[in-house]
C-alpha positions in Angstrom: -10.3 -78.7 91.3 -11.5 -81.6 89.0 -14.9 -82.9 89.9 -16.6 -86.0 88.5 -20.4 -85.8 88.6 -23.0 -88.5 87.9 -24.6 -88.0 84.5 -26.9 -90.6 83.0 -25.2 -94.0 83.2 -21.7 -92.5 83.5 -19.7 -89.6 84.8 -19.0 -86.0 83.6 -15.8 -84.2 84.6 -15.7 -80.5 85.3 -12.7 -78.3 86.3 -13.5 -75.5 88.8 -10.8 -73.3 90.5 -10.8 -73.9 94.2 -11.1 -70.1 94.8 -14.5 -70.1 93.0 -15.9 -73.3 94.5 -18.1 -72.2 97.4 -19.2 -75.8 98.1 -19.5 -79.3 96.7 -22.3 -81.3 98.2 -23.6 -84.9 97.8 -26.0 -86.9 99.9 -24.6 -88.2 103.1 -21.9 -90.8 102.7 -23.0 -94.4 102.8 -22.8 -96.1 106.2 -19.7 -98.2 106.5 -21.6 -101.0 108.2 -23.5 -102.0 105.1 -27.2 -102.6 104.3 -27.6 -105.8 106.2 -26.1 -104.4 109.5 -28.4 -101.3 109.3 -31.5 -103.5 108.8 -30.6 -105.9 111.6 -30.0 -103.0 113.9 -33.4 -101.6 113.1 -35.0 -105.0 113.9 -33.0 -105.2 117.1 -34.0 -101.7 118.2 -37.7 -102.5 117.7 -37.4 -105.9 119.3 -37.1 -109.0 117.2 -39.5 -111.0 119.4 -42.2 -108.4 119.0 -42.7 -108.5 115.2 -44.2 -111.9 114.4 -46.9 -111.7 117.0 -48.1 -108.4 115.5 -49.1 -110.2 112.3 -50.1 -113.6 113.8 -53.4 -114.9 112.4 -54.1 -111.6 110.5 -54.6 -110.7 106.9 -51.7 -108.4 106.3 -51.4 -105.8 103.6 -47.8 -105.1 102.6 -47.4 -101.8 100.7 -44.1 -101.1 98.9 -43.5 -97.6 97.5 -41.5 -98.2 94.4 -41.3 -94.4 93.5 -38.1 -93.9 95.4 -35.8 -95.4 92.8 -32.6 -95.8 94.8 -34.3 -97.6 97.7 -33.2 -101.3 97.9 -36.8 -102.5 98.1 -35.9 -106.2 97.7 -33.5 -106.1 100.6 -36.1 -104.4 102.8 -38.7 -106.9 102.0 -36.3 -109.8 102.5 -35.6 -108.9 106.0 -39.3 -108.6 106.9 -40.7 -111.7 105.1 -39.8 -114.2 107.8 -41.9 -112.3 110.3 -45.0 -112.6 108.0 -45.1 -116.4 108.2 -47.4 -116.2 111.2 -50.0 -114.3 109.1 -53.3 -115.8 107.9 -52.6 -114.4 104.4 -50.6 -111.6 102.8 -51.7 -109.1 100.1 -48.7 -107.3 98.6 -49.3 -104.0 97.0 -46.8 -102.2 94.8 -47.5 -98.5 94.3 -46.7 -97.1 90.8 -47.3 -94.2 88.5 -50.6 -93.7 86.7 -48.9 -94.1 83.3 -46.9 -97.2 84.0 -48.8 -99.7 86.2 -46.7 -102.6 84.8 -43.4 -100.9 84.5 -40.2 -103.0 84.6 -39.3 -102.0 88.1 -42.5 -103.5 89.4 -42.0 -106.8 87.5 -38.4 -107.1 88.8 -39.7 -106.7 92.4 -42.6 -109.2 91.8 -40.1 -111.8 90.4 -37.8 -111.2 93.4 -40.7 -111.6 95.9 -41.8 -114.9 94.4 -38.2 -116.2 94.5 -37.7 -115.2 98.1 -41.0 -116.6 99.3 -40.2 -119.9 97.6 -37.3 -120.4 100.0 -39.5 -121.1 103.0 -43.1 -122.0 104.1 -45.3 -118.9 103.6 -49.0 -118.3 104.0 -51.3 -117.7 101.0 -50.4 -114.5 99.2 -51.1 -112.3 96.2 -49.0 -109.5 94.6 -50.8 -106.6 93.0 -49.5 -103.4 91.4 -52.1 -100.7 92.0 -53.6 -99.5 88.7 -55.2 -96.1 89.3 -57.2 -96.2 86.2 -58.5 -99.8 86.0 -58.7 -101.2 89.5 -61.8 -101.3 91.7 -61.9 -98.6 94.3 -64.2 -97.8 97.2 -64.9 -94.3 98.5 -64.2 -94.0 102.2 -64.8 -90.2 102.6 -63.9 -86.7 101.4 -61.2 -84.5 103.0 -62.0 -81.0 104.2 -60.1 -79.7 101.1 -62.5 -81.7 98.8 -60.3 -84.7 97.9 -62.5 -87.8 97.4 -60.7 -90.6 99.0 -61.1 -93.7 96.8 -58.9 -96.6 97.9 -58.1 -99.9 96.2 -60.9 -102.3 97.3 -58.4 -105.1 98.1 -57.1 -103.0 101.0 -60.4 -103.2 102.7 -59.8 -106.9 103.4 -56.6 -106.3 105.4 -56.6 -106.3 109.2 -53.1 -104.7 109.5 -50.5 -103.1 107.2 -46.8 -103.3 106.8 -45.4 -100.4 104.8 -42.0 -100.3 103.2 -41.0 -96.7 102.4 -37.9 -94.9 101.3 -37.7 -91.4 102.7 -36.2 -88.3 101.0 -37.0 -84.7 100.4 -40.1 -84.0 98.2 -40.7 -80.8 96.4 -44.4 -80.4 97.3 -45.3 -83.2 99.8 -42.5 -82.1 102.2 -41.0 -85.6 102.3 -41.5 -89.0 100.6 -42.7 -91.0 103.6 -44.9 -94.0 104.6 -48.2 -92.0 104.4 -47.7 -91.8 100.7 -47.9 -95.6 100.5 -51.7 -95.2 101.2 -52.4 -91.8 99.6 -51.7 -91.6 96.7 -50.2 -95.1 96.7 -53.4 -97.2 97.0 -55.8 -94.6 95.6 -57.5 -93.8 92.3 -56.6 -91.4 89.6 -59.3 -89.0 90.8 -57.9 -89.0 94.4 -54.4 -88.5 93.1 -55.3 -85.6 90.8 -57.3 -83.7 93.5 -54.6 -84.1 96.1 -51.8 -83.3 93.7 -53.6 -80.0 92.7 -52.8 -78.8 96.2 -49.1 -78.6 95.0 -50.0 -75.3 93.4 -50.2 -73.7 96.9 -46.8 -72.2 97.6 -47.0 -73.7 101.2 -46.9 -77.2 99.7 -43.1 -77.4 99.5 -40.1 -79.4 100.7 -39.2 -79.4 104.4 -42.8 -78.9 105.6 -45.0 -81.7 106.9 -47.7 -82.1 109.7 -45.3 -84.5 111.5 -42.3 -82.2 111.5 -40.7 -81.7 114.9 -40.6 -77.9 114.3 -44.1 -76.4 114.7 -43.3 -73.7 112.2 -42.7 -76.3 109.5 -46.0 -78.2 109.8 -48.2 -76.2 107.4 -48.3 -78.1 104.1 -51.7 -78.2 102.4 -50.9 -81.2 100.2 -49.4 -83.2 103.1 -52.2 -82.2 105.5 -54.8 -83.4 102.9 -52.9 -86.6 102.5 -52.8 -87.4 106.2 -56.5 -86.7 106.6 -57.2 -89.1 103.7 -54.9 -91.8 105.2 -56.8 -91.7 108.5 -60.0 -92.3 106.5 -58.4 -95.3 104.7 -57.0 -96.9 107.9 -60.1 -96.6 110.0 -57.8 -97.2 113.1 -56.3 -100.3 111.6 -52.7 -100.7 112.9 -49.6 -100.0 110.7 -46.0 -101.1 111.1 -43.6 -99.1 109.0 -40.1 -99.9 107.9 -38.6 -96.6 106.7 -35.2 -96.2 105.1 -32.9 -93.5 103.7 -30.6 -94.5 101.0 -28.5 -93.3 98.1 -27.7 -95.3 95.0 -29.0 -98.5 96.6 -26.9 -98.1 99.8 -28.7 -97.5 103.1 -27.7 -94.7 105.5 -30.5 -95.3 108.0 -33.5 -97.5 108.7 -36.2 -97.7 111.4 -39.1 -100.0 112.3 -42.0 -98.5 114.2 -45.6 -97.5 114.3 -46.7 -95.3 111.4 -46.5 -91.9 113.0 -43.4 -92.7 115.1 -41.4 -94.0 112.1 -42.4 -91.1 109.8 -41.4 -88.5 112.4 -38.1 -90.2 113.0 -37.5 -90.4 109.2 -38.2 -86.7 108.7 -35.7 -85.7 111.4 -33.1 -88.0 109.8 -33.7 -86.7 106.3 -33.2 -83.1 107.6 -29.9 -84.3 109.2 -28.5 -86.2 106.2 -30.0 -84.6 103.2 -30.3 -80.8 103.9 -27.6 -78.2 103.7 -27.3 -74.5 104.7 -25.0 -72.4 102.6 -25.0 -68.7 101.5 -26.4 -68.5 97.9 -24.0 -68.5 95.1 -23.7 -66.7 91.8 -23.8 -69.9 89.9 -25.2 -73.4 90.6 -24.2 -76.7 88.9 -26.7 -79.4 89.6 -26.7 -83.1 88.8 -29.8 -85.1 90.0 -27.5 -88.1 90.5 -27.4 -90.0 87.2 -29.7 -92.7 86.0 -32.5 -93.4 87.0 -32.8 -90.0 88.8 -32.2 -88.3 85.5 -34.0 -90.8 83.2 -36.3 -88.0 82.0 -36.6 -84.2 82.6 -39.7 -84.5 84.7 -38.0 -86.8 87.2 -34.7 -84.8 87.2 -36.5 -81.5 87.7 -37.0 -82.3 91.4 -33.3 -81.6 91.9 -33.7 -78.0 90.8 -36.9 -77.4 92.8 -35.2 -78.7 96.0 -32.0 -76.7 95.7 -33.2 -73.4 94.1 -32.6 -71.5 97.3 -28.8 -72.0 96.9 -28.8 -69.4 94.1 -28.8 -65.6 94.2 -31.7 -63.9 92.3 -30.9 -63.5 88.6 -28.3 -66.2 88.9 -27.5 -69.0 86.4 -27.8 -72.8 86.6 -26.0 -75.5 84.7 -28.2 -78.6 84.9 -26.6 -81.9 84.1 -29.5 -84.3 83.3 -29.1 -86.9 80.5 -32.8 -87.6 80.0 -32.4 -90.8 78.0 -36.2 -91.3 78.2 -37.1 -87.9 77.0 -39.1 -85.1 78.7 -41.6 -87.1 80.7 -45.4 -87.1 81.0 -47.1 -85.4 78.0 -49.2 -83.1 80.2 -46.1 -81.8 82.0 -44.4 -81.1 78.6 -47.6 -79.5 77.2 -47.8 -77.1 80.2 -44.1 -76.2 80.4 -44.0 -75.2 76.7 -46.6 -72.4 77.3 -45.5 -68.9 78.1 -44.2 -68.5 81.6 -46.8 -66.0 82.7 -49.5 -68.3 81.4 -48.1 -71.3 83.4 -47.8 -69.3 86.6 -51.4 -68.1 86.3 -53.0 -71.5 86.4 -55.3 -72.4 89.3 -56.2 -75.5 91.3 -59.6 -75.9 89.8 -58.1 -76.1 86.3 -55.4 -78.6 87.3 -54.3 -81.5 85.1 -52.4 -84.5 86.5 -48.6 -84.5 86.2 -48.3 -80.7 85.6 -47.5 -79.5 89.0 -43.8 -79.4 88.4 -44.3 -77.0 85.5 -46.2 -74.7 87.8 -43.4 -74.9 90.4 -40.7 -74.4 87.8 -42.2 -71.4 85.9 -41.8 -68.8 88.8 -38.2 -70.1 89.3 -37.4 -69.5 85.7 -38.7 -66.0 85.8 -36.4 -65.1 88.7 -33.2 -66.5 87.0 -31.0 -65.2 84.2 -30.8 -68.6 82.6 -30.9 -72.4 83.1 -28.5 -74.2 80.8 -29.4 -77.9 80.3 -26.7 -80.4 79.2 -28.8 -83.3 78.1 -29.6 -85.9 75.5 -32.7 -83.9 74.5 -32.7 -82.1 71.1 -31.9 -78.4 71.2 -35.3 -77.3 69.9 -37.0 -79.3 72.7 -34.7 -77.8 75.3 -35.5 -74.3 74.0 -39.2 -75.1 74.0 -38.9 -75.7 77.8 -37.6 -72.2 78.3 -34.0 -73.5 78.8 -30.7 -72.9 77.1 -28.9 -75.8 75.5 -25.6 -76.4 77.4 -23.7 -78.5 74.9 -20.3 -77.8 76.4 -20.5 -77.7 80.2 -16.8 -76.8 80.7 -17.0 -74.0 78.2 -19.9 -72.5 80.0 -18.1 -72.6 83.3 -15.1 -71.0 81.7 -17.3 -68.3 80.3 -18.9 -67.6 83.7 -15.5 -67.1 85.3 -14.2 -65.0 82.4 -17.1 -62.6 82.8 -17.0 -62.6 86.6 -13.6 -63.8 87.9 -14.5 -63.7 91.7 -17.8 -65.5 91.1 -18.8 -68.3 93.6 -20.1 -71.6 92.4 -22.0 -74.3 94.3 -21.9 -77.8 92.8 -24.5 -80.4 93.8 -24.4 -84.1 92.8 -27.2 -86.4 93.8 -29.3 -83.3 94.2 -32.6 -85.2 93.8 -32.2 -86.0 97.4 -30.7 -82.8 98.7 -32.6 -79.6 99.9 -31.5 -76.1 100.7 -34.2 -74.6 103.1 
């Protein structure tokens, strides 16, 4: 069977005999109705006449999580902007990474916002990309796990919030979800670092969240800490959430509702659309889903961390991640080039920002025979990350099957959104 997988800004073809192909999985197919229909249905389900009065006469904080790359943020904002005309004023917040507060994605969204608002009468507004290092923050408390909750001081002026959040599986927070718009979205570097350190706890993993409908899947220290901090930030102020699930800019689902209600509904839908149950295979071929999900190794690595359970112990992986922008954050690269036992032995109190994926990946590497990376990265860099350069993907697959003719292979494309519990 000839398969065409997303790789960088193009496609990569692989031939795999049908008798060896245990499964080929992608994120759920795009809804045939299209983005606009899905959004209008979400508004209708909530009640179109209910939305504007919620914001009337209030200072509204609109928080847009730009970290979920494939979410069509501009479309989600466009459908909600008319309902904000009744507000006294609007403060838009764009959440961003600590390293790139002015990255191109933010600027594109800022330009789009200005253009959309110019089309009709709108209250006074400001647009601000949260800068975790240089903004002014106010401390609103400390969680029971010791995270100081320092939130952007602009948010203290808001009476009510509207959050725009893409939802998907997350390797340590359980799910990308509306709570993340507040913490870490609106918080300082210190808050982010302390909360992120909880990723080192093995219970901080995908598929677990305090809002999960299954009581056995609610214990997640990182997500628990985040929710406690969010409650301190909100101080009972109301939140309306527009949550969405998408793939490559196309919506599969959207919902408008109160913060907890919308988050719970989104978790259930992610499990339905983006999780799969299969017996583990001898070999795993994983594509994060092409650019921007494989723009660097740090971003792409989520795909392996979410799908690792689809492989037998001592199995092998072919990882197709172009990485046109290199490895990723310097601290992550620094940690992952250490010896695997040294990485695995690090503790929370010695935690450095952006290194949690190295700590999550090291134990996985120790349990596998090999991870072969087909990438734009130089071979010496790949080897320094404890990986094997996979220069010829088809040749590697052929070698696997020559050595083990009855072997079973699972192929995952768009795996940055998939999870195998």
